[in-house]
C-alpha positions in Angstrom: 179.7 19.7 97.7 182.7 18.7 95.0 183.8 14.7 95.7 180.5 13.8 97.7 178.1 11.8 95.5 174.3 12.6 95.9 171.4 9.9 95.0 167.9 12.1 94.0 164.9 10.1 93.5 162.8 12.4 91.6 164.7 15.0 89.9 162.9 15.5 87.1 160.7 18.0 88.0 159.7 20.5 90.9 161.9 20.2 94.3 163.8 17.5 93.0 165.2 19.3 89.6 165.6 22.4 91.5 167.6 20.7 94.0 169.6 18.7 91.4 170.3 22.4 89.3 172.0 23.7 93.1 173.7 20.5 93.4 175.1 20.2 90.1 176.5 24.1 90.5 178.0 23.2 93.9 180.1 20.8 92.1 178.2 17.2 93.4 178.4 14.1 91.4 174.4 12.9 91.0 172.6 10.0 90.6 169.1 10.0 89.5 166.0 7.8 89.5 162.8 8.0 88.2 160.0 7.6 85.5 162.4 10.4 83.1 165.9 11.4 83.0 166.1 15.3 84.1 166.9 17.6 81.8 170.0 19.6 81.8 171.3 17.7 84.6 174.4 15.7 84.2 173.9 12.2 85.7 174.0 8.9 86.1 170.5 7.9 85.6 168.5 4.8 86.6 165.1 4.4 85.3 162.4 3.7 88.6 159.2 3.6 88.8 158.0 3.9 92.6 155.1 1.8 92.0 156.4 -1.7 89.5 159.9 -2.3 90.2 161.8 -2.8 93.5 164.6 -0.3 94.0 167.3 -3.1 94.3 166.5 -3.8 90.5 166.8 -0.5 89.4 169.0 1.4 91.6 171.8 -0.9 90.3 174.7 1.7 89.5 175.1 3.7 92.8 178.3 4.3 93.4 180.7 2.7 96.6 180.2 5.2 98.3 177.2 7.1 98.7 177.4 10.8 100.4 173.6 11.3 100.6 170.2 10.5 99.2 167.1 12.4 98.8 163.7 11.2 98.2 161.1 12.9 96.6 158.4 11.4 95.1 154.9 12.7 96.5 151.5 12.3 96.4 148.4 15.1 96.5 145.5 13.5 96.7 142.7 15.8 98.2 139.0 14.7 99.1 136.8 14.5 101.6 137.0 11.7 103.6 133.5 9.8 102.5 135.4 10.1 99.1 138.5 8.7 99.8 138.7 4.8 99.3 141.4 2.5 101.1 142.7 2.3 97.6 143.6 5.6 98.4 145.4 5.3 101.4 147.1 2.3 99.9 148.4 4.1 97.0 149.1 7.4 98.9 151.4 4.9 101.3 153.0 3.3 98.9 154.7 6.5 96.9 155.8 8.4 100.1 156.8 6.0 102.5 156.7 2.6 100.9 159.3 4.4 98.1 161.7 6.1 100.5 162.2 2.9 102.5 162.6 1.0 99.5 164.8 3.3 98.0 167.0 3.4 101.8 167.1 -0.1 101.7 168.9 -0.3 98.1 171.0 2.6 99.1 172.0 1.4 102.6 175.3 0.1 102.5 176.7 2.7 100.4 175.6 5.4 102.3 176.5 3.6 105.5 180.2 3.2 104.1 180.4 7.2 103.7 180.4 7.6 107.4 179.3 11.1 106.9 175.6 11.2 105.3 172.4 12.4 105.0 169.6 11.5 104.2 166.5 13.8 103.1 162.9 13.1 102.8 159.8 15.4 102.9 156.5 15.3 104.7 153.8 18.4 104.5 152.6 21.0 106.5 149.7 19.1 106.7 151.0 16.8 109.1 151.0 19.1 111.8 148.9 21.5 111.4 144.9 19.8 111.0 144.0 20.3 107.3 140.7 19.4 105.5 140.5 17.3 102.9 144.2 16.2 103.2 143.7 12.9 105.9 144.9 10.6 103.1 148.1 12.7 102.1 148.5 13.4 105.8 148.4 9.7 107.1 151.4 9.2 104.5 153.5 12.0 105.9 152.8 11.2 109.2 154.3 7.6 109.0 157.3 9.5 106.9 157.9 11.9 110.2 158.3 8.7 112.2 160.6 6.6 109.7 162.9 10.1 110.2 163.0 10.1 113.7 163.7 6.8 114.0 166.0 5.9 111.3 167.9 8.9 112.5 168.1 7.1 115.9 169.6 4.0 115.0 172.1 5.4 112.0 173.0 8.2 114.3 175.9 5.8 115.7 177.5 5.6 111.9 177.2 9.7 111.4 174.4 9.1 108.8 172.1 11.9 109.8 168.3 11.8 108.5 166.2 14.5 108.2 162.6 15.8 106.8 161.7 18.8 105.0 157.6 19.6 105.9 156.9 22.6 103.0 153.3 23.9 102.5 151.8 25.0 99.3 154.6 24.9 96.4 154.9 25.6 93.2 155.4 22.4 91.5 153.7 20.3 88.5 152.4 18.2 91.3 150.7 21.3 92.8 149.6 22.3 89.7 146.0 22.1 89.8 146.0 24.1 93.0 147.5 27.1 91.4 145.9 26.8 88.0 144.6 30.7 87.6 145.1 34.2 89.4 142.4 33.3 91.7 143.8 30.3 92.9 147.0 31.8 93.0 146.1 34.9 94.9 144.4 32.6 97.8 147.3 30.4 98.2 149.4 33.8 98.6 147.4 34.9 101.0 147.0 31.4 103.5 150.1 32.0 103.9 151.9 34.2 107.0 154.6 35.2 104.5 152.1 36.0 102.1 152.9 34.2 99.4 153.1 29.9 98.6 156.4 28.3 98.1 158.8 27.7 95.2 161.0 24.6 94.5 163.9 26.9 94.7 162.7 27.5 98.6 162.4 24.1 99.5 165.7 22.7 97.5 167.6 25.4 99.2 167.2 23.5 102.4 167.3 20.3 101.2 170.9 20.9 99.5 172.0 22.5 102.9 171.1 19.6 104.4 172.9 17.6 102.2 176.1 19.8 103.6 179.1 19.4 105.8 177.6 22.7 107.9 174.8 20.7 108.5 177.1 17.7 110.4 175.0 18.2 113.6 171.3 18.2 112.6 169.3 14.8 112.6 165.7 14.0 113.6 164.7 17.0 112.7 161.1 17.7 110.6 162.3 21.3 109.5 159.1 23.0 108.0 159.5 25.1 104.9 155.9 26.7 104.8 156.3 30.5 105.1 154.7 30.0 108.4 151.8 28.4 107.9 152.4 25.4 110.5 153.7 28.3 113.4 152.2 31.8 113.3 148.3 32.7 113.2 
């Protein structure tokens, strides 16, 4: 990853932070954006609250050429359908979809200049597998998958690849309430064919790979990193 400029949005915790650590060790030049600067990461940081400030204003220190863009922010708003309000759906859509759209718009010119760039977005296993109480996040992440495929087709002539990773339950601060005690952690393990829930490093490893030249023939894919949940019974 030496001589590659990579922008990670949401690198202060969870998957984004694990990815930043892996890319830093691989020699990438990192640019980060989010509400807080990631600890232990050497990067050019731009403060951005996805729900408050247009990306075009916040992402004002991008390099002339960007070789990779990773959009990590997400939501886990799990409620029965009758308790979800239209505002819940709007918020999940704003963070998961419109935030990604805004970021890609802001970085569009710098990504195209690289002539060999990779954009990585995040979906969820719940966009493929019907899961109760997931309707709001499933709607938003399904839109991310549509965005991934459409952008991949549009940007392929410029040799810009676009892929999405669809994790299952992963041990991140966002999912902390789902793994809050031993009973919940054990239940989380048993839900997966590989008998464990995911780690940030599991997911970050795939994101890092998609940013490398080794993945130069992969685009328009929704890649399930989910312990087998999306495919196995």
